[in-house]
PDB file of N, CA, C and O in Angstrom:
ATOM      1  N   MET A   1     -31.208 -47.292 -39.937  1.00  0.00           N
ATOM      2  CA  MET A   1     -31.454 -46.613 -38.668  1.00  0.00           C
ATOM      3  C   MET A   1     -32.750 -47.138 -38.060  1.00  0.00           C
ATOM      4  O   MET A   1     -33.684 -47.521 -38.765  1.00  0.00           O
ATOM      5  N   THR A   2     -32.775 -47.143 -36.760  1.00  0.00           N
ATOM      6  CA  THR A   2     -34.001 -47.537 -36.073  1.00  0.00           C
ATOM      7  C   THR A   2     -34.921 -46.327 -35.925  1.00  0.00           C
ATOM      8  O   THR A   2     -34.496 -45.183 -36.087  1.00  0.00           O
ATOM      9  N   GLU A   3     -36.181 -46.599 -35.616  1.00  0.00           N
ATOM     10  CA  GLU A   3     -37.124 -45.512 -35.384  1.00  0.00           C
ATOM     11  C   GLU A   3     -36.658 -44.623 -34.234  1.00  0.00           C
ATOM     12  O   GLU A   3     -36.768 -43.399 -34.312  1.00  0.00           O
ATOM     13  N   ALA A   4     -36.146 -45.225 -33.180  1.00  0.00           N
ATOM     14  CA  ALA A   4     -35.670 -44.454 -32.022  1.00  0.00           C
ATOM     15  C   ALA A   4     -34.524 -43.528 -32.410  1.00  0.00           C
ATOM     16  O   ALA A   4     -34.471 -42.387 -31.951  1.00  0.00           O
ATOM     17  N   GLU A   5     -33.603 -44.004 -33.251  1.00  0.00           N
ATOM     18  CA  GLU A   5     -32.479 -43.167 -33.699  1.00  0.00           C
ATOM     19  C   GLU A   5     -32.975 -41.995 -34.543  1.00  0.00           C
ATOM     20  O   GLU A   5     -32.502 -40.868 -34.401  1.00  0.00           O
ATOM     21  N   ILE A   6     -33.917 -42.274 -35.407  1.00  0.00           N
ATOM     22  CA  ILE A   6     -34.471 -41.199 -36.247  1.00  0.00           C
ATOM     23  C   ILE A   6     -35.179 -40.163 -35.381  1.00  0.00           C
ATOM     24  O   ILE A   6     -34.981 -38.961 -35.560  1.00  0.00           O
ATOM     25  N   ARG A   7     -36.005 -40.626 -34.442  1.00  0.00           N
ATOM     26  CA  ARG A   7     -36.717 -39.690 -33.550  1.00  0.00           C
ATOM     27  C   ARG A   7     -35.745 -38.835 -32.743  1.00  0.00           C
ATOM     28  O   ARG A   7     -35.999 -37.653 -32.512  1.00  0.00           O
ATOM     29  N   ALA A   8     -34.641 -39.428 -32.316  1.00  0.00           N
ATOM     30  CA  ALA A   8     -33.650 -38.676 -31.540  1.00  0.00           C
ATOM     31  C   ALA A   8     -32.999 -37.589 -32.384  1.00  0.00           C
ATOM     32  O   ALA A   8     -32.670 -36.523 -31.864  1.00  0.00           O
ATOM     33  N   LEU A   9     -32.808 -37.837 -33.666  1.00  0.00           N
ATOM     34  CA  LEU A   9     -32.173 -36.867 -34.547  1.00  0.00           C
ATOM     35  C   LEU A   9     -33.130 -35.776 -35.016  1.00  0.00           C
ATOM     36  O   LEU A   9     -32.748 -34.612 -35.130  1.00  0.00           O
ATOM     37  N   VAL A  10     -34.368 -36.159 -35.284  1.00  0.00           N
ATOM     38  CA  VAL A  10     -35.317 -35.225 -35.885  1.00  0.00           C
ATOM     39  C   VAL A  10     -35.957 -34.317 -34.846  1.00  0.00           C
ATOM     40  O   VAL A  10     -36.046 -33.108 -35.058  1.00  0.00           O
ATOM     41  N   GLY A  11     -36.399 -34.870 -33.740  1.00  0.00           N
ATOM     42  CA  GLY A  11     -37.053 -34.053 -32.728  1.00  0.00           C
ATOM     43  C   GLY A  11     -38.455 -33.654 -33.134  1.00  0.00           C
ATOM     44  O   GLY A  11     -38.969 -34.107 -34.157  1.00  0.00           O
ATOM     45  N   HIS A  12     -39.074 -32.799 -32.323  1.00  0.00           N
ATOM     46  CA  HIS A  12     -40.441 -32.345 -32.563  1.00  0.00           C
ATOM     47  C   HIS A  12     -40.502 -30.827 -32.475  1.00  0.00           C
ATOM     48  O   HIS A  12     -39.892 -30.220 -31.596  1.00  0.00           O
ATOM     49  N   ASP A  13     -41.229 -30.237 -33.374  1.00  0.00           N
ATOM     50  CA  ASP A  13     -41.535 -28.818 -33.294  1.00  0.00           C
ATOM     51  C   ASP A  13     -42.968 -28.721 -32.788  1.00  0.00           C
ATOM     52  O   ASP A  13     -43.913 -28.826 -33.570  1.00  0.00           O
ATOM     53  N   HIS A  14     -43.132 -28.521 -31.485  1.00  0.00           N
ATOM     54  CA  HIS A  14     -44.465 -28.556 -30.890  1.00  0.00           C
ATOM     55  C   HIS A  14     -45.368 -27.447 -31.421  1.00  0.00           C
ATOM     56  O   HIS A  14     -46.581 -27.640 -31.499  1.00  0.00           O
ATOM     57  N   SER A  15     -44.823 -26.308 -31.783  1.00  0.00           N
ATOM     58  CA  SER A  15     -45.666 -25.241 -32.336  1.00  0.00           C
ATOM     59  C   SER A  15     -46.215 -25.652 -33.698  1.00  0.00           C
ATOM     60  O   SER A  15     -47.354 -25.322 -34.027  1.00  0.00           O
ATOM     61  N   ALA A  16     -45.422 -26.366 -34.494  1.00  0.00           N
ATOM     62  CA  ALA A  16     -45.907 -26.857 -35.788  1.00  0.00           C
ATOM     63  C   ALA A  16     -46.996 -27.900 -35.581  1.00  0.00           C
ATOM     64  O   ALA A  16     -48.003 -27.900 -36.289  1.00  0.00           O
ATOM     65  N   LEU A  17     -46.798 -28.787 -34.612  1.00  0.00           N
ATOM     66  CA  LEU A  17     -47.823 -29.792 -34.323  1.00  0.00           C
ATOM     67  C   LEU A  17     -49.117 -29.135 -33.848  1.00  0.00           C
ATOM     68  O   LEU A  17     -50.206 -29.597 -34.190  1.00  0.00           O
ATOM     69  N   ASP A  18     -49.010 -28.064 -33.064  1.00  0.00           N
ATOM     70  CA  ASP A  18     -50.199 -27.332 -32.622  1.00  0.00           C
ATOM     71  C   ASP A  18     -50.953 -26.748 -33.821  1.00  0.00           C
ATOM     72  O   ASP A  18     -52.182 -26.787 -33.856  1.00  0.00           O
ATOM     73  N   CYS A  19     -50.235 -26.218 -34.786  1.00  0.00           N
ATOM     74  CA  CYS A  19     -50.864 -25.659 -35.990  1.00  0.00           C
ATOM     75  C   CYS A  19     -51.572 -26.745 -36.791  1.00  0.00           C
ATOM     76  O   CYS A  19     -52.677 -26.534 -37.291  1.00  0.00           O
ATOM     77  N   ILE A  20     -50.945 -27.887 -36.908  1.00  0.00           N
ATOM     78  CA  ILE A  20     -51.555 -28.993 -37.644  1.00  0.00           C
ATOM     79  C   ILE A  20     -52.829 -29.453 -36.941  1.00  0.00           C
ATOM     80  O   ILE A  20     -53.849 -29.692 -37.587  1.00  0.00           O
ATOM     81  N   GLU A  21     -52.767 -29.575 -35.616  1.00  0.00           N
ATOM     82  CA  GLU A  21     -53.950 -29.979 -34.857  1.00  0.00           C
ATOM     83  C   GLU A  21     -55.082 -28.969 -35.041  1.00  0.00           C
ATOM     84  O   GLU A  21     -56.234 -29.350 -35.247  1.00  0.00           O
ATOM     85  N   ARG A  22     -54.747 -27.682 -34.966  1.00  0.00           N
ATOM     86  CA  ARG A  22     -55.762 -26.634 -35.152  1.00  0.00           C
ATOM     87  C   ARG A  22     -56.394 -26.726 -36.534  1.00  0.00           C
ATOM     88  O   ARG A  22     -57.604 -26.546 -36.672  1.00  0.00           O
ATOM     89  N   SER A  23     -55.592 -27.004 -37.559  1.00  0.00           N
ATOM     90  CA  SER A  23     -56.144 -27.079 -38.919  1.00  0.00           C
ATOM     91  C   SER A  23     -57.131 -28.235 -39.048  1.00  0.00           C
ATOM     92  O   SER A  23     -58.145 -28.104 -39.734  1.00  0.00           O
ATOM     93  N   TYR A  24     -56.847 -29.373 -38.394  1.00  0.00           N
ATOM     94  CA  TYR A  24     -57.792 -30.484 -38.428  1.00  0.00           C
ATOM     95  C   TYR A  24     -59.084 -30.140 -37.687  1.00  0.00           C
ATOM     96  O   TYR A  24     -60.163 -30.573 -38.091  1.00  0.00           O
ATOM     97  N   LEU A  25     -58.981 -29.374 -36.621  1.00  0.00           N
ATOM     98  CA  LEU A  25     -60.186 -28.943 -35.915  1.00  0.00           C
ATOM     99  C   LEU A  25     -61.020 -28.014 -36.790  1.00  0.00           C
ATOM    100  O   LEU A  25     -62.247 -28.119 -36.795  1.00  0.00           O
ATOM    101  N   TRP A  26     -60.390 -27.117 -37.521  1.00  0.00           N
ATOM    102  CA  TRP A  26     -61.121 -26.237 -38.448  1.00  0.00           C
ATOM    103  C   TRP A  26     -61.843 -27.059 -39.509  1.00  0.00           C
ATOM    104  O   TRP A  26     -62.996 -26.785 -39.840  1.00  0.00           O
ATOM    105  N   LEU A  27     -61.153 -28.073 -40.041  1.00  0.00           N
ATOM    106  CA  LEU A  27     -61.795 -28.933 -41.033  1.00  0.00           C
ATOM    107  C   LEU A  27     -62.977 -29.671 -40.412  1.00  0.00           C
ATOM    108  O   LEU A  27     -64.050 -29.745 -41.011  1.00  0.00           O
ATOM    109  N   ARG A  28     -62.784 -30.213 -39.221  1.00  0.00           N
ATOM    110  CA  ARG A  28     -63.856 -30.939 -38.538  1.00  0.00           C
ATOM    111  C   ARG A  28     -65.069 -30.038 -38.307  1.00  0.00           C
ATOM    112  O   ARG A  28     -66.211 -30.455 -38.497  1.00  0.00           O
ATOM    113  N   ASP A  29     -64.803 -28.796 -37.893  1.00  0.00           N
ATOM    114  CA  ASP A  29     -65.879 -27.860 -37.563  1.00  0.00           C
ATOM    115  C   ASP A  29     -66.439 -27.144 -38.796  1.00  0.00           C
ATOM    116  O   ASP A  29     -67.328 -26.301 -38.678  1.00  0.00           O
ATOM    117  N   ARG A  30     -65.926 -27.478 -39.955  1.00  0.00           N
ATOM    118  CA  ARG A  30     -66.348 -26.857 -41.225  1.00  0.00           C
ATOM    119  C   ARG A  30     -66.160 -25.346 -41.212  1.00  0.00           C
ATOM    120  O   ARG A  30     -66.985 -24.604 -41.746  1.00  0.00           O
ATOM    121  N   SER A  31     -65.067 -24.893 -40.595  1.00  0.00           N
ATOM    122  CA  SER A  31     -64.736 -23.470 -40.536  1.00  0.00           C
ATOM    123  C   SER A  31     -63.909 -23.025 -41.735  1.00  0.00           C
ATOM    124  O   SER A  31     -63.596 -21.842 -41.874  1.00  0.00           O
ATOM    125  N   VAL A  32     -63.557 -23.965 -42.595  1.00  0.00           N
ATOM    126  CA  VAL A  32     -62.654 -23.678 -43.708  1.00  0.00           C
ATOM    127  C   VAL A  32     -63.428 -23.627 -45.018  1.00  0.00           C
ATOM    128  O   VAL A  32     -64.206 -24.529 -45.329  1.00  0.00           O
ATOM    129  N   SER A  33     -63.208 -22.574 -45.772  1.00  0.00           N
ATOM    130  CA  SER A  33     -63.684 -22.508 -47.145  1.00  0.00           C
ATOM    131  C   SER A  33     -62.493 -22.858 -48.032  1.00  0.00           C
ATOM    132  O   SER A  33     -61.534 -22.092 -48.129  1.00  0.00           O
ATOM    133  N   MET A  34     -62.563 -24.018 -48.676  1.00  0.00           N
ATOM    134  CA  MET A  34     -61.439 -24.493 -49.475  1.00  0.00           C
ATOM    135  C   MET A  34     -61.984 -25.131 -50.752  1.00  0.00           C
ATOM    136  O   MET A  34     -62.248 -26.333 -50.782  1.00  0.00           O
ATOM    137  N   PRO A  35     -62.154 -24.332 -51.803  1.00  0.00           N
ATOM    138  CA  PRO A  35     -62.713 -24.877 -53.036  1.00  0.00           C
ATOM    139  C   PRO A  35     -61.755 -25.870 -53.680  1.00  0.00           C
ATOM    140  O   PRO A  35     -60.570 -25.902 -53.348  1.00  0.00           O
ATOM    141  N   PRO A  36     -62.269 -26.678 -54.600  1.00  0.00           N
ATOM    142  CA  PRO A  36     -61.399 -27.633 -55.309  1.00  0.00           C
ATOM    143  C   PRO A  36     -60.275 -26.912 -56.056  1.00  0.00           C
ATOM    144  O   PRO A  36     -60.368 -25.722 -56.358  1.00  0.00           O
ATOM    145  N   VAL A  37     -59.235 -27.649 -56.338  1.00  0.00           N
ATOM    146  CA  VAL A  37     -58.099 -27.112 -57.098  1.00  0.00           C
ATOM    147  C   VAL A  37     -58.594 -26.694 -58.482  1.00  0.00           C
ATOM    148  O   VAL A  37     -59.327 -27.426 -59.147  1.00  0.00           O
ATOM    149  N   PHE A  38     -58.179 -25.510 -58.891  1.00  0.00           N
ATOM    150  CA  PHE A  38     -58.484 -24.995 -60.223  1.00  0.00           C
ATOM    151  C   PHE A  38     -57.294 -25.338 -61.111  1.00  0.00           C
ATOM    152  O   PHE A  38     -56.195 -24.825 -60.899  1.00  0.00           O
ATOM    153  N   HIS A  39     -57.502 -26.197 -62.097  1.00  0.00           N
ATOM    154  CA  HIS A  39     -56.415 -26.695 -62.941  1.00  0.00           C
ATOM    155  C   HIS A  39     -56.552 -26.134 -64.352  1.00  0.00           C
ATOM    156  O   HIS A  39     -57.637 -26.149 -64.935  1.00  0.00           O
ATOM    157  N   ILE A  40     -55.446 -25.643 -64.890  1.00  0.00           N
ATOM    158  CA  ILE A  40     -55.419 -25.114 -66.255  1.00  0.00           C
ATOM    159  C   ILE A  40     -54.400 -25.918 -67.057  1.00  0.00           C
ATOM    160  O   ILE A  40     -53.211 -25.914 -66.739  1.00  0.00           O
ATOM    161  N   ASP A  41     -54.864 -26.602 -68.091  1.00  0.00           N
ATOM    162  CA  ASP A  41     -53.950 -27.291 -69.007  1.00  0.00           C
ATOM    163  C   ASP A  41     -53.452 -26.278 -70.029  1.00  0.00           C
ATOM    164  O   ASP A  41     -54.232 -25.757 -70.825  1.00  0.00           O
ATOM    165  N   ILE A  42     -52.167 -26.004 -70.004  1.00  0.00           N
ATOM    166  CA  ILE A  42     -51.589 -25.078 -70.971  1.00  0.00           C
ATOM    167  C   ILE A  42     -51.318 -25.819 -72.276  1.00  0.00           C
ATOM    168  O   ILE A  42     -51.703 -25.366 -73.354  1.00  0.00           O
ATOM    169  N   ASP A  43     -50.662 -26.945 -72.164  1.00  0.00           N
ATOM    170  CA  ASP A  43     -50.411 -27.852 -73.272  1.00  0.00           C
ATOM    171  C   ASP A  43     -50.054 -29.207 -72.656  1.00  0.00           C
ATOM    172  O   ASP A  43     -50.014 -29.313 -71.431  1.00  0.00           O
ATOM    173  N   PRO A  44     -49.795 -30.246 -73.453  1.00  0.00           N
ATOM    174  CA  PRO A  44     -49.533 -31.565 -72.858  1.00  0.00           C
ATOM    175  C   PRO A  44     -48.336 -31.599 -71.892  1.00  0.00           C
ATOM    176  O   PRO A  44     -48.259 -32.507 -71.065  1.00  0.00           O
ATOM    177  N   ARG A  45     -47.416 -30.652 -71.971  1.00  0.00           N
ATOM    178  CA  ARG A  45     -46.230 -30.651 -71.106  1.00  0.00           C
ATOM    179  C   ARG A  45     -46.203 -29.471 -70.146  1.00  0.00           C
ATOM    180  O   ARG A  45     -45.153 -29.158 -69.585  1.00  0.00           O
ATOM    181  N   SER A  46     -47.344 -28.810 -69.947  1.00  0.00           N
ATOM    182  CA  SER A  46     -47.399 -27.639 -69.068  1.00  0.00           C
ATOM    183  C   SER A  46     -48.754 -27.570 -68.379  1.00  0.00           C
ATOM    184  O   SER A  46     -49.780 -27.933 -68.953  1.00  0.00           O
ATOM    185  N   ALA A  47     -48.738 -27.098 -67.139  1.00  0.00           N
ATOM    186  CA  ALA A  47     -49.993 -26.976 -66.399  1.00  0.00           C
ATOM    187  C   ALA A  47     -49.840 -25.937 -65.296  1.00  0.00           C
ATOM    188  O   ALA A  47     -48.733 -25.617 -64.864  1.00  0.00           O
ATOM    189  N   VAL A  48     -50.984 -25.419 -64.854  1.00  0.00           N
ATOM    190  CA  VAL A  48     -51.044 -24.474 -63.748  1.00  0.00           C
ATOM    191  C   VAL A  48     -52.154 -24.943 -62.812  1.00  0.00           C
ATOM    192  O   VAL A  48     -53.254 -25.266 -63.260  1.00  0.00           O
ATOM    193  N   ASP A  49     -51.864 -24.979 -61.511  1.00  0.00           N
ATOM    194  CA  ASP A  49     -52.866 -25.293 -60.498  1.00  0.00           C
ATOM    195  C   ASP A  49     -52.988 -24.101 -59.553  1.00  0.00           C
ATOM    196  O   ASP A  49     -51.986 -23.515 -59.144  1.00  0.00           O
ATOM    197  N   VAL A  50     -54.226 -23.750 -59.212  1.00  0.00           N
ATOM    198  CA  VAL A  50     -54.492 -22.673 -58.273  1.00  0.00           C
ATOM    199  C   VAL A  50     -55.289 -23.257 -57.101  1.00  0.00           C
ATOM    200  O   VAL A  50     -56.311 -23.916 -57.295  1.00  0.00           O
ATOM    201  N   LYS A  51     -54.801 -23.001 -55.881  1.00  0.00           N
ATOM    202  CA  LYS A  51     -55.454 -23.495 -54.670  1.00  0.00           C
ATOM    203  C   LYS A  51     -55.688 -22.314 -53.741  1.00  0.00           C
ATOM    204  O   LYS A  51     -54.919 -21.353 -53.742  1.00  0.00           O
ATOM    205  N   GLY A  52     -56.746 -22.388 -52.955  1.00  0.00           N
ATOM    206  CA  GLY A  52     -57.011 -21.309 -52.023  1.00  0.00           C
ATOM    207  C   GLY A  52     -57.781 -21.802 -50.817  1.00  0.00           C
ATOM    208  O   GLY A  52     -58.397 -22.867 -50.848  1.00  0.00           O
ATOM    209  N   ALA A  53     -57.741 -21.011 -49.748  1.00  0.00           N
ATOM    210  CA  ALA A  53     -58.488 -21.359 -48.536  1.00  0.00           C
ATOM    211  C   ALA A  53     -58.684 -20.120 -47.672  1.00  0.00           C
ATOM    212  O   ALA A  53     -57.900 -19.172 -47.707  1.00  0.00           O
ATOM    213  N   TYR A  54     -59.761 -20.168 -46.899  1.00  0.00           N
ATOM    214  CA  TYR A  54     -60.051 -19.135 -45.914  1.00  0.00           C
ATOM    215  C   TYR A  54     -60.641 -19.820 -44.688  1.00  0.00           C
ATOM    216  O   TYR A  54     -61.471 -20.720 -44.813  1.00  0.00           O
ATOM    217  N   VAL A  55     -60.212 -19.394 -43.507  1.00  0.00           N
ATOM    218  CA  VAL A  55     -60.752 -19.900 -42.251  1.00  0.00           C
ATOM    219  C   VAL A  55     -61.602 -18.796 -41.628  1.00  0.00           C
ATOM    220  O   VAL A  55     -61.132 -17.678 -41.414  1.00  0.00           O
ATOM    221  N   ASP A  56     -62.871 -19.131 -41.339  1.00  0.00           N
ATOM    222  CA  ASP A  56     -63.774 -18.157 -40.723  1.00  0.00           C
ATOM    223  C   ASP A  56     -63.122 -17.503 -39.514  1.00  0.00           C
ATOM    224  O   ASP A  56     -62.608 -18.185 -38.627  1.00  0.00           O
ATOM    225  N   GLY A  57     -63.150 -16.174 -39.487  1.00  0.00           N
ATOM    226  CA  GLY A  57     -62.648 -15.436 -38.334  1.00  0.00           C
ATOM    227  C   GLY A  57     -61.206 -14.996 -38.431  1.00  0.00           C
ATOM    228  O   GLY A  57     -60.777 -14.137 -37.662  1.00  0.00           O
ATOM    229  N   LEU A  58     -60.449 -15.556 -39.348  1.00  0.00           N
ATOM    230  CA  LEU A  58     -59.056 -15.118 -39.488  1.00  0.00           C
ATOM    231  C   LEU A  58     -58.999 -13.874 -40.372  1.00  0.00           C
ATOM    232  O   LEU A  58     -59.849 -13.708 -41.247  1.00  0.00           O
ATOM    233  N   PRO A  59     -58.023 -13.002 -40.166  1.00  0.00           N
ATOM    234  CA  PRO A  59     -57.950 -11.760 -40.936  1.00  0.00           C
ATOM    235  C   PRO A  59     -57.302 -11.922 -42.309  1.00  0.00           C
ATOM    236  O   PRO A  59     -57.159 -10.941 -43.038  1.00  0.00           O
ATOM    237  N   THR A  60     -56.909 -13.141 -42.675  1.00  0.00           N
ATOM    238  CA  THR A  60     -56.223 -13.357 -43.950  1.00  0.00           C
ATOM    239  C   THR A  60     -56.785 -14.582 -44.658  1.00  0.00           C
ATOM    240  O   THR A  60     -57.553 -15.355 -44.085  1.00  0.00           O
ATOM    241  N   PHE A  61     -56.389 -14.741 -45.907  1.00  0.00           N
ATOM    242  CA  PHE A  61     -56.720 -15.929 -46.682  1.00  0.00           C
ATOM    243  C   PHE A  61     -55.464 -16.339 -47.431  1.00  0.00           C
ATOM    244  O   PHE A  61     -54.480 -15.600 -47.443  1.00  0.00           O
ATOM    245  N   ALA A  62     -55.489 -17.501 -48.053  1.00  0.00           N
ATOM    246  CA  ALA A  62     -54.307 -17.987 -48.765  1.00  0.00           C
ATOM    247  C   ALA A  62     -54.668 -18.390 -50.182  1.00  0.00           C
ATOM    248  O   ALA A  62     -55.720 -18.978 -50.430  1.00  0.00           O
ATOM    249  N   ILE A  63     -53.781 -18.066 -51.101  1.00  0.00           N
ATOM    250  CA  ILE A  63     -53.882 -18.521 -52.487  1.00  0.00           C
ATOM    251  C   ILE A  63     -52.498 -19.000 -52.901  1.00  0.00           C
ATOM    252  O   ILE A  63     -51.495 -18.329 -52.659  1.00  0.00           O
ATOM    253  N   LYS A  64     -52.461 -20.168 -53.529  1.00  0.00           N
ATOM    254  CA  LYS A  64     -51.196 -20.731 -54.007  1.00  0.00           C
ATOM    255  C   LYS A  64     -51.364 -21.090 -55.476  1.00  0.00           C
ATOM    256  O   LYS A  64     -52.342 -21.725 -55.871  1.00  0.00           O
ATOM    257  N   MET A  65     -50.400 -20.674 -56.268  1.00  0.00           N
ATOM    258  CA  MET A  65     -50.402 -21.048 -57.671  1.00  0.00           C
ATOM    259  C   MET A  65     -49.124 -21.830 -57.940  1.00  0.00           C
ATOM    260  O   MET A  65     -48.024 -21.364 -57.640  1.00  0.00           O
ATOM    261  N   ALA A  66     -49.277 -23.011 -58.502  1.00  0.00           N
ATOM    262  CA  ALA A  66     -48.128 -23.853 -58.835  1.00  0.00           C
ATOM    263  C   ALA A  66     -48.159 -24.120 -60.337  1.00  0.00           C
ATOM    264  O   ALA A  66     -49.196 -24.467 -60.901  1.00  0.00           O
ATOM    265  N   SER A  67     -47.017 -23.953 -60.959  1.00  0.00           N
ATOM    266  CA  SER A  67     -46.961 -24.171 -62.405  1.00  0.00           C
ATOM    267  C   SER A  67     -45.823 -25.105 -62.748  1.00  0.00           C
ATOM    268  O   SER A  67     -44.824 -25.191 -62.034  1.00  0.00           O
ATOM    269  N   GLY A  68     -45.992 -25.786 -63.832  1.00  0.00           N
ATOM    270  CA  GLY A  68     -44.939 -26.648 -64.349  1.00  0.00           C
ATOM    271  C   GLY A  68     -44.884 -26.524 -65.865  1.00  0.00           C
ATOM    272  O   GLY A  68     -45.873 -26.765 -66.557  1.00  0.00           O
ATOM    273  N   PHE A  69     -43.733 -26.149 -66.361  1.00  0.00           N
ATOM    274  CA  PHE A  69     -43.498 -26.036 -67.799  1.00  0.00           C
ATOM    275  C   PHE A  69     -42.309 -26.937 -68.102  1.00  0.00           C
ATOM    276  O   PHE A  69     -41.160 -26.495 -68.126  1.00  0.00           O
ATOM    277  N   TYR A  70     -42.614 -28.213 -68.332  1.00  0.00           N
ATOM    278  CA  TYR A  70     -41.601 -29.260 -68.271  1.00  0.00           C
ATOM    279  C   TYR A  70     -40.654 -29.300 -69.460  1.00  0.00           C
ATOM    280  O   TYR A  70     -39.662 -30.029 -69.422  1.00  0.00           O
ATOM    281  N   ASP A  71     -40.925 -28.547 -70.505  1.00  0.00           N
ATOM    282  CA  ASP A  71     -39.973 -28.429 -71.619  1.00  0.00           C
ATOM    283  C   ASP A  71     -39.014 -27.251 -71.425  1.00  0.00           C
ATOM    284  O   ASP A  71     -38.071 -27.092 -72.201  1.00  0.00           O
ATOM    285  N   ASN A  72     -39.240 -26.436 -70.414  1.00  0.00           N
ATOM    286  CA  ASN A  72     -38.404 -25.255 -70.197  1.00  0.00           C
ATOM    287  C   ASN A  72     -36.919 -25.555 -69.993  1.00  0.00           C
ATOM    288  O   ASN A  72     -36.091 -24.799 -70.503  1.00  0.00           O
ATOM    289  N   PRO A  73     -36.532 -26.618 -69.272  1.00  0.00           N
ATOM    290  CA  PRO A  73     -35.098 -26.851 -69.091  1.00  0.00           C
ATOM    291  C   PRO A  73     -34.332 -26.989 -70.415  1.00  0.00           C
ATOM    292  O   PRO A  73     -33.165 -26.606 -70.493  1.00  0.00           O
ATOM    293  N   ARG A  74     -34.974 -27.529 -71.442  1.00  0.00           N
ATOM    294  CA  ARG A  74     -34.319 -27.597 -72.769  1.00  0.00           C
ATOM    295  C   ARG A  74     -34.068 -26.205 -73.330  1.00  0.00           C
ATOM    296  O   ARG A  74     -33.183 -26.014 -74.165  1.00  0.00           O
ATOM    297  N   LYS A  75     -34.852 -25.233 -72.869  1.00  0.00           N
ATOM    298  CA  LYS A  75     -34.742 -23.848 -73.336  1.00  0.00           C
ATOM    299  C   LYS A  75     -33.884 -22.998 -72.399  1.00  0.00           C
ATOM    300  O   LYS A  75     -33.729 -21.796 -72.615  1.00  0.00           O
ATOM    301  N   GLY A  76     -33.322 -23.630 -71.346  1.00  0.00           N
ATOM    302  CA  GLY A  76     -32.492 -22.903 -70.407  1.00  0.00           C
ATOM    303  C   GLY A  76     -33.266 -22.162 -69.336  1.00  0.00           C
ATOM    304  O   GLY A  76     -32.724 -21.272 -68.681  1.00  0.00           O
ATOM    305  N   CYS A  77     -34.534 -22.523 -69.151  1.00  0.00           N
ATOM    306  CA  CYS A  77     -35.381 -21.877 -68.154  1.00  0.00           C
ATOM    307  C   CYS A  77     -35.794 -22.910 -67.101  1.00  0.00           C
ATOM    308  O   CYS A  77     -35.768 -24.111 -67.370  1.00  0.00           O
ATOM    309  N   PRO A  78     -36.175 -22.451 -65.907  1.00  0.00           N
ATOM    310  CA  PRO A  78     -36.648 -23.410 -64.894  1.00  0.00           C
ATOM    311  C   PRO A  78     -37.981 -24.033 -65.305  1.00  0.00           C
ATOM    312  O   PRO A  78     -38.769 -23.408 -66.015  1.00  0.00           O
ATOM    313  N   ALA A  79     -38.227 -25.249 -64.864  1.00  0.00           N
ATOM    314  CA  ALA A  79     -39.476 -25.947 -65.187  1.00  0.00           C
ATOM    315  C   ALA A  79     -40.659 -25.376 -64.412  1.00  0.00           C
ATOM    316  O   ALA A  79     -41.798 -25.434 -64.876  1.00  0.00           O
ATOM    317  N   ALA A  80     -40.388 -24.825 -63.231  1.00  0.00           N
ATOM    318  CA  ALA A  80     -41.482 -24.308 -62.393  1.00  0.00           C
ATOM    319  C   ALA A  80     -41.084 -22.923 -61.886  1.00  0.00           C
ATOM    320  O   ALA A  80     -39.912 -22.630 -61.649  1.00  0.00           O
ATOM    321  N   ALA A  81     -42.095 -22.096 -61.732  1.00  0.00           N
ATOM    322  CA  ALA A  81     -41.858 -20.755 -61.171  1.00  0.00           C
ATOM    323  C   ALA A  81     -41.621 -20.899 -59.681  1.00  0.00           C
ATOM    324  O   ALA A  81     -42.243 -21.740 -59.033  1.00  0.00           O
ATOM    325  N   VAL A  82     -40.737 -20.098 -59.137  1.00  0.00           N
ATOM    326  CA  VAL A  82     -40.481 -20.130 -57.686  1.00  0.00           C
ATOM    327  C   VAL A  82     -40.733 -18.778 -57.076  1.00  0.00           C
ATOM    328  O   VAL A  82     -40.572 -18.606 -55.868  1.00  0.00           O
TER     329      VAL A  82
END
């Protein structure tokens, strides 16, 4: 497929682009408190990462925890929590 064909199929979500632009402005203006990723090694085949951020002036903050337990599928369990 050509780039033009892909662009015609995918389109643009202008509200999403506005959010992305705003986030870069917050980063530029140092309005974001975003500490480094907190990583926990559970064992050689398992890990947990915790990420968080706050933007000055917003009424909310965000925390994301991602885990991977890569031997779980052998045990009939999902590898990652959803």
